[in-house]
C-alpha positions in Angstrom: -97.8 120.4 62.3 -101.1 121.0 60.7 -102.0 118.9 57.6 -102.6 120.7 54.3 -106.1 121.3 53.0 -105.2 119.0 50.0 -104.4 116.1 52.4 -107.6 116.7 54.3 -109.6 116.8 51.1 -108.1 113.5 50.0 -109.3 111.8 53.2 -112.7 113.4 52.9 -113.1 112.1 49.4 -112.3 108.5 50.4 -114.3 108.5 53.6 -117.4 106.4 53.7 -120.1 105.8 56.3 -120.7 102.3 57.6 -124.0 102.2 55.7 -122.3 103.1 52.5 -119.7 100.3 53.2 -122.5 97.7 53.2 -124.9 99.1 50.7 -122.6 100.5 48.0 -119.7 98.0 47.7 -121.0 97.0 44.3 -119.3 100.0 42.8 -116.0 98.0 43.1 -117.5 95.2 41.1 -117.4 95.1 37.3 -116.7 98.2 35.2 -119.8 100.3 36.1 -118.7 103.4 38.0 -120.2 106.8 38.9 -120.7 108.8 35.6 -117.4 110.3 34.6 -118.6 114.0 34.6 -119.9 113.7 38.2 -116.9 111.8 39.5 -114.4 114.2 37.9 -116.2 117.2 39.2 -116.2 115.7 42.7 -112.4 115.1 42.5 -111.6 118.5 41.1 -113.8 120.4 43.5 -112.5 118.7 46.6 -108.7 118.6 45.9 -107.6 120.5 42.9 -104.6 118.2 43.2 -103.0 118.8 39.7 -101.2 122.0 39.0 -99.2 122.9 35.9 -95.9 124.6 36.2 -94.6 125.4 32.7 -94.2 122.1 31.0 -94.3 120.1 34.2 -97.2 118.8 36.2 -97.2 118.9 40.0 -99.3 116.4 42.1 -99.6 116.6 45.8 -99.2 113.1 47.3 -100.6 112.1 50.7 -97.8 111.0 53.0 -99.3 107.6 53.6 -99.0 106.6 49.9 -95.7 108.4 49.1 -93.5 105.4 49.9 -95.6 102.9 47.8 -95.8 105.4 44.9 -92.1 106.0 44.8 -91.6 102.3 44.1 -93.7 102.6 41.0 -92.3 105.8 39.5 -89.6 104.1 37.5 -92.1 101.7 35.9 -94.5 104.6 35.2 -91.7 106.5 33.5 -90.8 103.4 31.4 -94.4 102.8 30.2 -95.3 106.4 29.6 -92.0 108.0 28.5 -92.4 110.8 31.0 -90.0 111.9 33.7 -91.1 111.7 37.3 -89.6 112.8 40.6 -91.0 112.8 44.1 -89.8 115.2 46.7 -91.4 116.4 49.9 -94.6 114.6 48.9 -94.9 116.6 45.7 -94.7 114.6 42.4 -93.2 116.5 39.5 -94.1 115.1 36.0 -92.4 116.4 32.9 -92.1 115.4 29.2 -94.1 116.0 26.1 -97.8 116.6 26.4 -99.0 113.1 25.6 -96.5 111.4 27.9 -97.1 113.8 30.7 -100.9 113.5 30.5 -100.6 109.7 30.5 -98.2 109.7 33.5 -100.4 112.1 35.4 -103.4 109.8 34.9 -101.3 106.8 36.1 -100.0 108.7 39.1 -103.5 109.8 40.1 -104.8 106.3 40.0 -101.8 105.1 42.1 -102.4 107.8 44.7 -106.2 107.1 44.8 -105.7 103.3 44.6 -108.6 103.0 42.2 -109.0 103.0 38.4 -109.8 106.4 36.9 -113.1 106.8 35.2 -111.6 108.8 32.4 -108.6 106.4 31.8 -108.8 104.4 28.6 -105.7 102.3 29.0 -106.5 100.6 32.3 -108.0 97.1 32.7 -109.1 95.1 35.7 -109.3 91.6 37.0 -111.1 90.4 40.1 -109.6 87.8 42.4 -110.2 86.5 45.9 -108.7 88.6 48.6 -106.6 85.8 50.1 -105.0 85.2 46.7 -104.3 88.9 46.3 -102.5 89.1 49.6 -100.4 86.0 48.7 -99.6 87.3 45.2 -98.8 90.9 46.3 -95.2 91.6 45.4 -95.4 89.2 42.5 -96.5 92.0 40.2 -93.0 93.4 39.9 -91.8 90.6 37.7 -94.9 90.9 35.5 -94.5 94.7 35.2 -90.9 94.3 34.0 -91.7 91.6 31.5 -94.8 93.2 29.9 -94.1 96.9 30.4 -97.2 97.6 32.4 -98.1 99.2 35.8 -100.1 97.1 38.2 -101.7 98.2 41.4 -104.2 96.8 43.9 -107.4 98.8 44.4 -108.2 99.8 48.0 -111.7 98.6 48.7 -114.0 101.4 49.8 -117.7 102.2 49.5 -118.3 103.9 46.2 -121.9 104.6 45.1 -123.1 102.4 42.3 -126.2 100.4 41.4 -126.3 96.7 42.2 -126.1 95.5 38.7 -126.0 91.9 37.4 -122.8 90.5 35.9 -120.4 91.7 38.5 -117.8 89.7 40.4 -117.6 89.6 44.2 -117.0 87.2 47.1 -119.5 85.4 49.2 -119.5 83.2 52.3 -122.1 81.1 54.1 -120.1 80.7 57.3 -118.1 84.0 57.4 -114.9 82.0 57.3 -114.3 80.7 53.8 -115.0 83.1 51.0 -115.5 82.2 47.3 -116.0 84.1 44.1 -119.5 84.7 42.9 -121.1 86.5 39.9 -124.1 88.6 40.6 -127.3 87.8 38.8 -129.5 90.6 40.1 -131.7 91.4 43.0 -133.6 88.6 44.7 -136.1 88.7 47.5 -136.0 91.9 49.6 -132.6 92.3 51.2 -131.0 89.5 49.1 -129.0 89.2 45.9 -129.1 86.3 43.5 -125.6 85.0 42.8 -123.9 82.2 40.9 -120.9 80.5 42.5 -117.9 80.6 40.3 -116.5 77.3 41.5 -119.3 75.0 40.4 -121.9 77.1 38.7 -124.7 76.6 41.3 -127.0 79.5 42.1 -128.2 80.9 45.5 -129.8 83.9 47.1 -127.6 85.6 49.8 -128.1 88.5 52.1 -125.9 91.6 52.1 -123.9 90.4 55.1 -122.8 87.3 53.2 -121.3 89.1 50.3 -118.4 91.5 49.9 -116.3 93.0 47.1 -113.6 90.9 45.5 -110.1 92.4 45.2 -109.7 94.3 42.0 -106.2 94.3 40.4 -105.7 97.1 37.9 -103.3 97.0 34.9 -102.2 100.1 33.1 -100.3 100.2 29.7 -100.8 99.4 26.1 -103.7 97.2 25.2 -101.8 94.1 24.1 -99.6 94.2 27.2 -102.5 94.7 29.5 -104.3 91.7 28.0 -101.3 89.5 28.5 -101.0 90.7 32.1 -104.6 90.1 32.8 -104.4 86.5 31.5 -101.3 85.8 33.5 -102.9 87.0 36.7 -106.1 85.0 36.1 -104.1 81.8 35.3 -102.2 82.2 38.5 -105.5 82.8 40.4 -107.2 79.9 38.6 -104.6 77.5 40.0 -105.6 78.5 43.5 -109.4 78.7 43.0 -111.2 77.1 40.1 -113.8 79.1 38.3 -112.1 82.5 38.2 -111.4 82.3 34.4 -114.9 81.2 33.6 -116.4 84.1 35.7 -114.3 86.7 33.8 -115.2 85.3 30.4 -118.8 86.4 31.1 -117.9 90.0 31.6 -118.8 92.3 28.7 -115.8 93.1 26.4 -113.5 90.6 28.1 -113.5 88.3 25.1 -112.6 89.9 21.8 -113.1 89.1 18.1 -110.9 91.6 16.3 -108.0 91.0 14.0 -105.4 92.3 16.5 -104.3 90.7 19.7 -107.5 89.5 21.5 -108.7 86.8 23.8 -111.0 84.0 22.8 -112.2 80.7 24.1 -112.5 77.4 22.3 -114.5 74.4 23.5 -112.5 71.2 23.8 -114.4 67.9 23.9 -112.3 66.1 26.5 -112.7 64.9 30.1 -111.1 67.0 32.9 -108.5 64.2 33.4 -107.5 64.5 29.7 -107.4 68.2 30.1 -104.7 68.0 32.8 -102.6 65.6 30.6 -102.9 68.1 27.7 -102.0 71.0 29.9 -98.8 69.2 30.8 -97.8 67.8 27.5 -99.4 69.7 24.6 -100.3 73.3 25.6 -96.8 74.7 25.3 -96.3 73.0 21.9 -99.6 74.4 20.6 -98.7 77.9 21.9 -95.4 77.9 19.9 -96.8 76.2 16.8 -99.7 78.7 16.5 -97.8 81.8 17.5 -100.2 82.7 20.2 -98.9 84.5 23.3 -101.0 82.4 25.6 -102.9 79.1 25.5 -104.4 77.8 28.7 -107.0 75.0 29.4 -109.5 75.5 32.1 -112.7 73.7 33.4 -115.9 75.8 33.4 -118.6 74.5 35.7 -121.9 73.7 33.9 -124.8 75.9 35.0 -126.9 74.1 37.7 -130.6 74.5 37.9 -130.8 72.6 41.1 -130.4 74.2 44.5 -127.2 72.3 45.2 -123.8 72.4 43.6 -123.1 70.4 40.5 -119.6 69.1 39.9 -120.0 68.6 36.1 -117.7 70.8 34.0 -117.0 71.7 30.4 -113.4 72.1 29.2 -112.3 75.2 27.3 -109.1 76.6 25.9 -108.3 80.2 26.5 -106.2 81.6 23.6 -104.6 85.0 23.2 -103.3 86.1 19.8 -104.2 87.6 16.5 -107.2 86.3 14.6 -105.2 83.7 12.5 -103.2 82.6 15.6 -106.3 82.1 17.6 -107.9 80.1 14.9 -104.9 77.8 14.4 -104.5 77.4 18.2 -108.1 76.4 18.5 -107.9 73.9 15.7 -104.7 72.4 17.1 -106.0 72.1 20.6 -109.2 70.4 19.4 -107.3 67.9 17.2 -104.8 67.1 20.1 -107.7 66.7 22.5 -109.5 64.3 20.1 -106.3 62.2 19.7 -105.6 62.0 23.4 -109.2 61.4 24.4 -109.8 58.6 21.7 -106.3 57.2 21.6 -106.3 57.7 17.8 -106.8 60.6 15.5 -107.6 59.2 12.1 -108.1 61.8 9.3 -107.4 65.4 10.0 -110.2 67.9 9.7 -110.5 69.3 6.2 -109.9 72.8 7.4 -106.4 71.9 8.5 -105.4 70.4 5.1 -103.6 73.6 4.1 -101.9 74.0 7.5 -100.0 70.7 7.6 -97.6 68.5 5.8 -98.2 64.7 5.8 -95.2 62.4 5.9 -95.0 58.6 5.7 -92.5 57.0 8.1 -91.4 53.3 7.7 -92.5 51.3 10.7 -88.9 50.3 11.3 -88.0 53.9 12.0 -90.8 54.8 14.4 -88.9 53.7 17.5 -86.1 56.0 16.6 -88.4 58.9 15.9 -90.6 58.4 19.0 -87.8 57.6 21.5 -88.3 56.5 25.0 -91.7 57.8 26.3 -91.9 59.9 23.1 -88.9 62.1 24.2 -87.4 62.3 20.7 -90.7 63.4 19.2 -91.4 65.9 21.9 -87.9 67.4 21.6 -88.4 67.7 17.9 -91.6 69.5 18.3 -90.1 71.9 20.9 -87.1 72.6 18.7 -89.1 73.3 15.6 -92.2 74.9 17.2 -94.5 72.4 15.6 -97.2 69.9 16.6 -96.7 66.4 15.1 -99.5 63.9 15.3 -99.9 60.3 14.3 -102.8 60.1 12.0 -103.0 56.6 10.7 -101.1 53.3 10.2 -100.9 51.4 6.9 -100.0 47.8 6.4 -98.4 48.4 3.0 -98.5 46.3 -0.1 -97.5 42.7 -0.4 -93.9 41.6 -1.2 -92.9 41.1 -4.8 -91.1 38.0 -6.0 -87.6 38.7 -7.2 -86.0 37.3 -10.3 -82.3 37.0 -11.2 -82.4 40.3 -13.2 -83.7 42.4 -10.3 -81.4 44.7 -8.2 -81.9 43.0 -4.9 -80.8 46.1 -2.9 -83.2 48.4 -4.7 -86.0 45.8 -4.4 -85.4 45.8 -0.7 -85.7 49.5 -0.5 -88.9 49.4 -2.6 -90.4 46.9 -0.1 -89.4 49.3 2.7 -91.0 52.2 1.0 -94.2 50.3 0.2 -94.2 48.3 3.4 -95.9 49.0 6.8 -95.8 52.7 7.7 -97.2 55.4 9.9 -98.4 58.7 8.6 -97.4 61.8 10.6 -99.2 65.2 10.3 -96.9 68.1 10.9 -98.7 71.3 11.9 -97.3 74.8 12.5 -95.9 77.8 10.6 -94.8 77.0 7.0 -91.1 77.2 7.7 -91.4 75.3 11.0 -93.3 72.5 9.2 -90.5 72.2 6.5 -87.8 72.1 9.1 -89.5 69.3 11.0 -90.1 67.4 7.8 -86.4 67.8 6.8 -85.2 66.5 10.2 -87.6 63.5 10.0 -86.2 62.7 6.5 -82.7 62.7 7.9 -83.7 60.5 10.8 -85.1 58.0 8.4 -82.0 58.2 6.1 -79.7 57.6 9.0 -81.7 54.6 10.2 -82.1 53.2 6.6 -79.3 54.6 4.4 -80.5 54.8 0.8 -84.2 54.9 1.7 -84.5 58.1 -0.4 -83.8 57.2 -4.0 -80.8 59.0 -5.5 -81.5 60.5 -9.0 -79.0 60.3 -11.8 -78.2 64.1 -11.6 -77.7 63.9 -7.8 -80.4 66.5 -7.0 -84.1 66.6 -6.5 -85.2 70.3 -6.6 -88.5 72.1 -6.1 -89.0 74.5 -9.0 -91.1 76.9 -7.0 -89.9 80.1 -5.4 -91.8 79.6 -2.1 -90.7 77.6 0.9 -89.9 74.0 -0.1 -87.3 71.3 0.3 -84.4 70.4 -2.0 -82.4 67.2 -1.8 -78.8 66.9 -2.9 -76.3 64.0 -3.0 -72.5 64.0 -3.0 -69.7 61.5 -3.6 -68.6 61.6 0.0 -70.3 62.3 3.3 -71.3 65.9 3.5 -70.5 66.1 7.2 -66.9 64.8 8.0 -67.9 64.1 11.6 -71.0 63.8 13.9 -70.8 67.4 15.1 -73.0 68.8 12.3 -70.8 72.0 11.9 -71.1 72.3 8.2 -74.9 72.2 8.3 -75.0 74.8 11.1 -72.8 77.2 9.2 -74.7 76.5 5.9 -77.9 77.4 7.7 -76.5 80.6 9.1 -74.9 81.7 5.8 -77.8 80.9 3.4 -80.8 81.4 5.6 -82.3 78.0 4.8 -82.4 75.1 7.2 -80.0 72.3 6.3 -79.4 68.8 7.6 -77.4 65.9 6.3 -77.2 62.1 6.6 -74.1 60.6 5.0 -74.0 61.7 1.4 -77.5 63.2 1.3 -78.2 66.9 2.2 -81.6 68.6 2.5 -82.3 72.3 2.3 -85.6 73.8 3.5 -86.4 77.5 2.7 -87.4 79.9 0.0 -86.3 79.5 -3.6 -83.5 82.1 -3.2 -82.3 80.7 0.1 -82.2 77.2 -1.4 -80.2 78.5 -4.4 -77.6 80.0 -2.0 -77.6 76.8 0.0 -76.9 74.7 -3.1 -74.0 76.9 -4.1 -72.5 77.1 -0.7 -72.8 73.4 -0.1 -70.9 72.7 -3.4 -68.1 75.1 -2.4 -67.8 73.4 1.0 -67.2 70.0 -0.5 -64.8 71.2 -3.2 -61.8 70.6 -1.0 -62.8 67.0 -0.5 -62.0 66.6 -4.2 -58.6 68.2 -3.8 -59.6 71.4 -5.5 -60.3 74.9 -4.4 -63.9 76.1 -4.9 -64.7 77.8 -8.2 -67.0 80.7 -8.2 -69.0 80.9 -11.5 -70.4 84.3 -12.6 -68.6 86.0 -9.7 -69.1 89.5 -11.0 -72.9 89.1 -10.9 -73.1 87.9 -7.3 -74.1 90.3 -4.5 -73.6 87.8 -1.7 -69.8 87.6 -2.2 -66.9 89.9 -1.4 -63.2 89.1 -1.7 -60.0 90.2 -0.1 -56.6 89.7 -2.0 -54.1 87.6 -0.1 -50.5 86.5 -0.7 -50.1 83.0 -1.9 -47.9 82.1 1.0 -50.7 82.6 3.5 -52.5 79.5 2.1 -50.7 77.4 4.7 -50.8 79.7 7.7 -52.3 77.9 10.7 -52.6 81.1 12.6 -54.6 82.7 9.8 -56.8 79.6 9.5 -57.6 79.7 13.2 -58.6 83.3 13.2 -60.6 83.1 10.0 -62.6 80.3 11.6 -63.4 82.5 14.5 -64.4 85.4 12.2 -66.7 83.1 10.2 -68.3 81.8 13.4 -68.9 85.3 14.8 -70.5 86.5 11.6 -72.3 83.5 10.1 -70.5 83.6 6.8 -68.4 81.3 4.6 -64.7 82.3 4.4 -62.4 80.4 2.1 -59.7 80.6 -0.5 -61.1 79.9 -4.0 -59.3 78.9 -7.2 -58.7 82.4 -8.5 -55.1 83.3 -9.4 -53.8 86.7 -10.3 -52.4 86.1 -13.8 -50.6 89.5 -13.9 -48.4 88.6 -11.0 -47.8 85.0 -12.1 -49.9 83.4 -9.4 -48.2 85.3 -6.6 -51.6 86.5 -5.3 -54.7 84.6 -4.3 -57.9 85.8 -2.6 -60.2 85.0 0.3 -63.9 84.8 -0.4 -66.5 85.9 2.1 -70.0 84.8 1.3 -73.4 84.9 3.0 -76.9 86.3 2.8 -76.0 89.2 5.1 -73.3 90.3 2.6 -76.1 90.6 0.0 -77.8 93.3 2.0 -77.2 96.7 0.5 -78.8 100.1 0.9 -81.1 101.7 -1.6 -78.1 103.1 -3.6 -76.4 99.7 -3.7 -73.8 100.7 -1.2 -72.3 98.1 1.2 -73.7 97.9 4.6 -71.7 98.5 7.9 -71.7 94.7 8.3 -69.7 94.2 5.1 -67.3 97.1 5.9 -66.6 95.7 9.4 -66.1 92.2 8.0 -63.7 93.3 5.3 -61.8 95.4 7.8 -61.3 92.5 10.2 -60.3 90.1 7.4 -57.7 92.6 6.1 -56.4 93.0 9.6 -55.9 89.3 9.9 -54.1 89.1 6.6 -51.8 92.0 7.4 -51.0 90.4 10.8 -50.3 87.0 9.2 -48.2 88.5 6.4 -46.1 90.5 8.9 -45.2 87.4 10.9 -47.8 87.8 13.6 -48.7 84.2 13.0 -45.3 83.0 14.3 -43.9 82.0 10.9 -46.4 80.0 8.8 -45.4 76.4 8.2 -45.2 76.0 4.4 -44.8 72.8 2.4 -46.0 70.4 5.1 -46.8 66.9 3.8 -50.4 66.7 2.6 -51.3 63.5 4.5 -49.7 64.8 7.7 -51.6 68.1 7.4 -55.0 66.4 6.9 -54.6 63.7 9.4 -53.6 66.2 12.1 -56.7 68.2 11.3 -58.9 65.6 12.9 -61.1 64.9 10.0 -60.7 63.1 6.7 -61.1 64.7 3.3 -62.3 68.2 4.1 -62.8 71.0 6.5 -65.4 71.1 9.3 -67.6 73.9 8.4 -69.7 74.3 11.5 -71.8 77.3 12.5 -69.2 79.8 11.3 -66.6 77.5 12.8 -64.7 75.4 10.3 -62.9 73.5 13.0 -59.6 72.0 12.0 -59.8 73.3 8.4 -56.4 73.1 6.8 -55.3 75.5 4.1 -52.1 73.5 3.6 -51.4 72.1 0.2 -48.9 69.9 -1.5 -46.1 71.7 -3.2 -46.9 69.5 -6.2 -50.5 70.7 -6.4 -49.4 74.3 -6.1 -47.1 73.7 -9.1 -50.0 72.2 -11.0 -52.2 75.2 -10.3 -49.5 77.6 -11.4 -49.1 75.6 -14.6 -52.8 75.9 -15.2 
């Protein structure tokens, strides 16, 4: 069968003479193309490939690219929001005007296998052809992760000037090809180039150079940038110098307040660079909030006629302006510490971005761990960078007399003795969480290191993020599982951790207030009393459900309330309220948490509260109707608590008060009724 005129016009458009192949390959390098008006006129005159049918666009697709295009249609639809279908080599594009126009542009580029001159949301990177062939197929994962469309340009001869600052490939033996950057015309018939691998310069003939493979990325600007960087990082691992070559391209490095790419010089050797890449780069990325941080070696420019192996080390950072600044500062500080084996004083510009903490020398082994594993894990879990800034010998020991408290004097000597100062860098909340965890590590190693005030609390009066310390009469955690702190963190919104009788809360002023209230309610049962809710009517973070007194001792109810609390990150407990009108026959279950305090503009309860109350009432109704297989009342107090697996109180883990017992002595119930 005869081919259509549209298909023939597509071939004629892409056809190029051998002379054009050699002379005009520079059009595939850099961003300089044929002027848009001329190029678009050429496409429209030769193919008229786009036709509108109502609200849908029709695009004739050459048979040789139909299969490859069909594999990209789903991704194009996901990125643009349009609907695409391909049948009998005709692509139908429908949707609203903006989505349809965008999808039509993407489809045209995929068919032509070259970036459109009028497309504003397409970016390019240039890589060696051998890398492109080995990486082909790997773009699918990147497309899915970043919501972009990636395609490989088909290298042809397009007319363009031989401009400086373009990226290509060159070879001196026609066997091994390496990336070069053009510097402009040289002697007649030659082009001056700079080798990307080592920065040396040379003059090469036209037969020794060829276009590099262009990989095009379509999508939103932030996603395109991340995809470009990911591709270049993968290519840099195969061939050094690709990143440095792209950084010289106009517009590749940005300086805006949004997501941009920037480079930061790092004064370290290349050997230290690889150590930093392995141990510190991921930590700096998380601590700064950047999407990407990567170290690379850029060859120093060589003025000699041979290649120079000297390099400069840079950090490539992708993020907002503040994130890029913080990442640059962190990577430079880390580099100085690793290069010089010591850091000393932090730069003054980081004074507002860190928290300093003094650690007793006796605790440093516990904090560092074997091969620094404990410290590295802490940094990973809190998204911080923690550096050792200086060591202090401490003050001399004081002589004791018979009136001194020897234990307190011992702690004073520890506090004033040899120590190491740590600098904690990262986001404000992350820094506080890391500091709180370090406090508890020290307190577990040296119980009593932090002085207990007379009123059993040391509070920060500010409303911003800070740390509060509380002390209790018994250990806050009944076991080593840390379940109470996990639940307290989920319910209050502030980070919590405990060591024996000491509890730390890290968060905003409101979150710490909730944390203090919730912590006291949690430990009330250890004193043999139900929690008491002061000013209940004024609290928005609490709701209640009435419950028969007999259900206090239902194991079935206890088990399912534990699961309900775990699933929703809330505290659930019986408080000391008694219905006086019914002579104490009715009690209530309290549900408390920051999510409960969330109301709409009219003060109405959220769907979360309604669902939570509905599930709690269902559990109460089931338990009251005997669904719990007959609650066991009046069990002996000691047997009840010993069987629960913990002494003196419930285990209030992350919504999971494991082994909590609602069972009471009959005598205590009588006492409560009398009250």
